[in-house]
C-alpha positions as CSV (number, residue, x, y, z in Angstrom):
1,M,24.7,-28.1,-10.5
2,K,21.6,-27.6,-12.5
3,T,19.3,-28.3,-9.7
4,L,21.2,-26.2,-7.4
5,L,20.7,-22.8,-9.0
6,P,16.8,-23.1,-9.0
7,L,17.0,-24.2,-5.3
8,V,19.2,-21.4,-4.5
9,A,16.8,-18.9,-6.4
10,V,13.8,-20.0,-4.5
11,A,15.7,-20.0,-1.1
12,L,16.6,-16.3,-2.0
13,L,13.0,-15.4,-3.0
14,A,11.6,-17.0,-0.1
15,G,13.5,-14.5,2.1
16,A,12.6,-11.4,-0.1
17,P,9.3,-10.5,1.8
18,A,11.0,-10.5,5.1
19,A,13.9,-8.3,3.5
20,V,11.6,-5.9,1.9
21,A,9.7,-5.9,5.3
22,Q,12.8,-5.1,7.3
23,S,14.3,-2.5,5.2
24,D,14.5,1.0,6.6
25,D,12.2,3.7,6.0
26,S,14.5,6.1,4.3
27,N,12.8,6.3,1.1
28,T,10.8,9.7,1.0
29,D,8.3,8.5,-1.8
30,A,7.0,5.7,0.4
31,V,3.6,5.9,2.5
32,G,3.4,4.6,6.0
33,P,5.9,2.8,8.1
34,M,7.9,-0.2,7.1
35,V,6.9,-3.4,8.9
36,T,10.0,-4.6,11.5
37,D,10.9,-7.9,12.8
38,N,7.9,-9.6,10.8
39,K,5.2,-8.2,13.3
40,V,3.1,-5.2,13.4
41,D,1.1,-4.1,16.4
42,T,-2.7,-3.3,16.2
43,Q,-1.9,0.4,17.2
44,T,0.5,0.7,14.4
45,F,-2.0,-1.1,11.8
46,V,-5.2,1.0,12.7
47,A,-2.9,4.2,12.6
48,T,-1.5,3.6,9.2
49,V,-4.3,2.0,7.3
50,P,-6.6,5.0,7.0
51,N,-3.9,7.3,6.1
52,A,-2.2,5.2,3.4
53,N,-5.8,4.7,2.0
54,E,-6.5,8.3,1.9
55,F,-3.1,8.9,0.1
56,E,-4.3,6.4,-2.5
57,I,-7.6,7.9,-3.0
58,Q,-6.6,11.4,-3.4
59,S,-3.4,10.6,-5.5
60,S,-5.5,8.6,-7.6
61,K,-8.2,11.2,-8.0
62,L,-5.4,13.6,-9.1
63,A,-4.4,11.0,-11.7
64,E,-7.6,10.8,-13.1
65,E,-7.6,14.7,-13.7
66,K,-4.1,15.1,-14.7
67,S,-3.0,12.0,-16.6
68,A,-3.1,12.0,-20.3
69,S,-2.5,8.4,-20.3
70,A,-5.7,6.2,-20.5
71,D,-4.0,2.9,-18.8
72,V,-2.7,5.7,-15.9
73,K,-6.4,7.0,-15.6
74,A,-8.1,3.5,-15.8
75,F,-5.7,2.1,-13.1
76,A,-6.5,5.3,-11.0
77,G,-10.2,5.0,-11.4
78,Q,-9.9,1.4,-10.2
79,M,-7.6,2.4,-7.1
80,I,-10.6,5.0,-6.2
81,K,-13.2,2.3,-6.4
82,D,-11.2,-0.5,-4.4
83,H,-9.6,1.8,-1.8
84,A,-13.1,3.3,-1.1
85,K,-14.4,-0.3,-0.2
86,V,-11.2,-1.0,1.7
87,A,-12.1,2.3,3.8
88,E,-15.8,0.9,4.2
89,D,-14.4,-2.5,5.2
90,F,-11.9,-1.0,7.4
91,K,-14.6,1.1,9.3
92,A,-16.8,-2.2,9.6
93,A,-13.7,-4.0,11.1
94,M,-13.0,-1.5,13.5
95,S,-16.5,-1.5,15.2
96,Q,-16.4,-5.1,15.6
97,G,-12.6,-5.6,16.6
98,Q,-11.8,-6.7,20.1
99,T,-8.8,-4.7,20.6
100,T,-9.8,-1.8,18.5
101,A,-12.2,-0.4,20.8
102,S,-10.1,1.9,22.7
103,I,-8.1,2.7,19.7
104,K,-9.0,5.9,17.6
105,P,-7.6,5.7,14.2
106,A,-6.3,8.7,12.3
107,G,-8.9,10.8,10.2
108,P,-9.0,11.0,6.6
109,A,-6.4,13.9,6.6
110,L,-3.2,12.9,5.3
111,Q,-0.1,13.1,7.4
112,P,2.8,15.4,6.4
113,K,4.7,13.0,4.3
114,E,1.9,11.9,2.1
115,Q,0.7,15.6,1.8
116,Q,4.1,16.4,0.7
117,M,3.7,13.6,-2.3
118,L,0.5,14.7,-3.0
119,D,1.8,18.3,-3.4
120,E,4.7,17.0,-5.6
121,L,2.0,15.3,-8.0
122,K,0.0,18.6,-8.0
123,G,3.2,20.5,-9.4
124,A,3.9,17.8,-12.0
125,S,2.3,17.2,-15.5
126,G,2.5,15.1,-18.6
127,K,4.8,12.1,-18.4
128,E,6.5,13.6,-15.5
129,F,3.3,13.3,-13.5
130,D,2.7,9.6,-14.7
131,A,6.2,8.8,-13.6
132,K,5.8,10.2,-10.2
133,Y,2.2,8.9,-9.5
134,I,3.5,5.3,-10.9
135,K,6.4,5.2,-8.5
136,M,4.5,6.6,-5.7
137,Q,1.9,3.8,-6.2
138,T,4.7,1.0,-6.7
139,D,6.0,2.1,-3.2
140,A,2.9,2.5,-1.5
141,H,1.6,-1.0,-2.5
142,R,4.7,-2.6,-1.8
143,Q,4.5,-1.4,1.7
144,A,0.9,-2.0,2.0
145,V,1.4,-5.7,0.9
146,A,4.1,-6.1,3.3
147,L,2.0,-4.4,6.3
148,F,-1.1,-6.3,5.6
149,S,0.8,-9.9,5.1
150,T,2.7,-9.4,8.2
151,Y,-0.6,-8.1,10.3
152,A,-2.7,-11.0,8.9
153,N,0.0,-13.4,9.9
154,S,0.8,-11.9,13.3
155,G,-2.0,-9.4,14.4
156,D,-3.4,-9.8,17.7
157,D,-7.1,-8.6,16.8
158,P,-8.9,-11.6,15.1
159,T,-11.2,-9.2,13.3
160,M,-8.5,-6.8,11.9
161,K,-6.5,-9.8,11.0
162,E,-9.5,-11.1,9.1
163,F,-9.8,-7.8,7.4
164,A,-6.1,-7.8,6.6
165,K,-6.4,-11.2,5.1
166,K,-9.5,-10.2,3.0
167,T,-7.8,-7.1,1.7
168,L,-4.5,-8.7,1.0
169,P,-5.5,-10.1,-2.5
170,V,-6.7,-6.7,-3.6
171,L,-3.5,-4.9,-2.8
172,K,-1.5,-7.8,-4.4
173,T,-3.5,-7.0,-7.4
174,H,-3.0,-3.5,-7.2
175,E,0.9,-4.2,-7.0
176,K,0.8,-6.3,-9.9
177,H,-0.8,-3.8,-12.1
178,V,1.2,-1.0,-11.1
179,K,4.3,-2.8,-11.9
180,E,2.7,-3.5,-15.5
181,L,2.1,0.1,-15.8
182,A,5.6,1.2,-14.6
183,V,7.0,-1.3,-17.6
184,A,4.5,0.2,-20.1
185,H,5.7,3.8,-19.2
186,Q,9.3,3.3,-19.3
């Protein structure tokens, strides 16, 4: 019985990414579409990345201004730096991709959902701001990891797959750090 419990735990955890990826997109604090059926097409990937990336940058610039917490400000500064690099890498991958030549990614403007979340952050202050920012970053990075993991495994453009594989460790690090931030600010 002692060996059965760890095996069951491993089996449950192994299915967790697929379960997260297949959950519905009813969370109004989430950024971007959820991945379904463990597959994401290039059109969806290319349309989602710039918008989600821009939300990360804009919300983090706001956090640098509005947060009174040194650790939240430090996290926000890292987000701005890393996501500016992701934006550069994405543009380079777009110019080299095989199937992306005919796809026009969304511009840097936010989609209505992300703009609404940014407006929520603008209206918050103090601990409420930090809590909202951390929650939004947690949701955004959970979804980004699911999106990039799925595309890295099943995408049909080799250049964009390589971009997803290269970016994924950065997103996983962000996800880990924001979870630590959430615990520290409970």
